[in-house]
C-alpha positions, 0 to 999 in steps of 0.5 A, a space after each residue: 752711949 747706947 748707941 756706942 755699944 750697941 756698934 761695939 758690940 756689932 763689931 766684936 759678932 764681927 769679930 767672931 764671925 771671921 774667926 771661922 777658919 782660924 785654926 786656934 780660933 773658939 779661943 778667939 771666938 771666947 775673947 771676942 762673944 765675952 765682950 759683945 755680949 757684955 756691949 749687947 748688954 749695955 744698949 739694952 739691958 744697960 742695968 743688968 752690967 752697971 750693977 752686981 754681978 754684971 757690974 763685978 763681970 764687967 771689972 774682971 773682963 776688963 783686968 782679963 783683957 788688960 793683962 792680956 793686952 800685954 800678954 798678945 802686944 806684938 813683938 815686930 816693930 811698927 805692927 800698926 802698919 798695914 805691910 806688918 800685920 797682912 803678913 804676921 798672925 800675931 800683930 793681927 790677934 795684937 791689934 784685935 786684942 787692942 781693940 777690944 780691951 779698948 771697946 770694954 774699957 769704953 763699955 766700964 768709964 760710965 760706969 767706972 766715973 759714975 760717982 756713989 
């Protein structure tokens, strides 16, 4: 799983990097940066993320990400088609939040499935 977490971290860092020229880039850098940090910690120091305060932070981030996904869900039909998201920024934002939420859920699943 550490390799998967490292891939998620890298993907989120790439998302952060492409926000440099966005008018609201600092908001999106934060939105993608927090999961990047959590994924990096899960890859290199898993105990930090899966115990104590790190566990609570991850669960709060998952809840906020799910809420953000509902908030940013694209309203236009066929938003997943390249013809739509290439032109429509709200579709790209919605898809980005969906990808970020999926990454956080992947980080949290082993912890949530573990008993005890």
